[in-house]
Structure formats: C-alpha cells, structure tokens
N, C-alpha and C positions, 0 to 999 in steps of 0.2 A: 179597755187600748183609747189610749187620745188621737184624734183622727181629723186631719182636715182633706176635704175633698174638693176638686174645682171643677168647676164644669162649663160653659157656655161660649167658650169659642169656637173660634173658624173664620172663614174666607168671608171677606166681604169688600166692596167698593167705599173708597171715599164719600164722605157723607153720611154713610149709613149708621146703623145701629147695633150695638150688641148690649146683651146681660150677662154679666159672670154670673158665678154665685160660689159658694163657701161655706159648705155645710161641715158642722162640728160636731163630733158623736165623741163618746167617752166620757166628757166634763161639759160643764155650761159656760156660755161665754162668759158670763156674770165679772164685772171686774176683770175684764181683760181687753186691751189693746186688739183689735183685729183692723192689722194693714194688710193693702194690695200691693204689689209691690211687680216690676219687671223686669226682663233684660233683654233686649236685645241682640243679636248676635254681634261679638266683637266689643259689646258694649258694656260697661259695668252697671250692677243691678241697681237701682232705683227706685223708691218710694212714690209711689202713685197716689193713695188716700187710705185714711184711717178713720174709724169710728171708736172713740173712746164710751166703752158701756157706762163708766162709773158717770157720766153726768152727760151720756148722748152728743157728745160735740164732733165734728167735723173736720178731717182737714184733705186738703188738696195740694198737689206741687200747681205750681202756677202753668207748668202744661197744659194741665187738663182741669183748672179751673173753667166753671162756665159750662163743661162740654159733660163732666164724669158727675154722677151722684152716688155716694156712698149710702147703705141703710142697713138695717137690721127687722128681720124677721125673728121676737122670740120663741113664737111656738115652733117653728120649724128650725131652732141652734142657727139660724144663718145668716149669711150676711150676703148681699148683691153687692156689685157692681155697676150701676149704668152706664154704657159707656154711647153717647150721642157724638154726630159729627165726627166719626174718626178719619183719622186723616195718615195718610203710610208712617206719619214718622210714630204711630201709635204700635206700627208692629212688634209684637215680642211675644215673649214666653211669662204670663202673668200668674202670678204667684199669692196665695194670702197666707198669712202667719198669723200668730196670736203671741203677744209678751203681756205678763199679770201686771196690773196696774199698782203701782207702791200707796199704799194709803194715804203715806204722807205727799206726795204729790204724781196725783193719778192718771193725768193728761202728759205726763210727760213722756211715756212710751209714744205716744203719736207725734207728738212734736219731734221725736227726734228720729221717727220713720223718714222723716221726711228729707232730714239731713245728713248727706255725706254716705256714709257708710252704718247709719244707725242700725239698719235692718239686720247689722249682726246679734245683736240683742234679742232678736225673737227665738222663741223656743221650738216653738210649734211649727213646722211649714207642709202645707199642701205639694201634691206633683206635682203642679202646676198647668196651665190651660193655655195653647197656642192661637195665638191671633195676630191673623193676617189682615192686612188693608192694603190692597191692588187692585188698580183697575185692569 
C-alpha cells in the first residue's frame, strides 16, 4: 500500500525552526519527484519545495528561498523540509506529494510543482501537518 506520512508540524514563534518529515512506504522514492506544498486558510495550495530523485536537484519557491532546505534520506525512504527563520505567513497545512518523473524530462514535475496549479498532477499525497507561526 502506497503511503506518505508527514510529521513535525507544530506551533512556533517567528524566527524559530521546524523540520518536517515525509516518510514513504509501499514504494521506493527513486525516480519520483517529492514536493512539499502548503495551504493556508482561505488561500490556494502552493508549491514550496521539490526534490528530484533523478538528479538530486532541489527547487524552492521565492518566498522560502534561503530559509527552507529540502533533503532526502535514502535509507529511511524519507524526505525532510528544514524550515528556518519562520514567519507568520508560513502558517499553513503542509503536505508532501509525489509524481513519477518521466524519463524524457525528469525534472519537469519539480519545476511545475512551483508554478500555479502544478500540484494537481501529483499522484500520492500525505494527510498534511499543521504549522503555525505566531507570537
């Protein structure tokens, strides 16, 4: 059974850090794009970051560049999102999701994840983890 499980969310003050985890089971993450997305109350879902397992490239939304870092632990079949210098506007439900990377254009899923509604192409989703940044 294919499953993604996020963890690590919580309530923090502005400037603090959190590390989100996305543990995959039932399949290996090889040749998948793993994206982190978020949705704040009353707002559209947006792409935050993406990891391309085909070449190890990473992608970030402009709003989180320099503050968030995505990484992968092959042995644990897990992807992490380290979030530093958190801001109130980072408050949202965070989801991880995967999409198979096509052989002829493997980085396309990651590049599209951060544009508009590119997230709709992602196949498997976790249940989400809440992040609240507030003083």
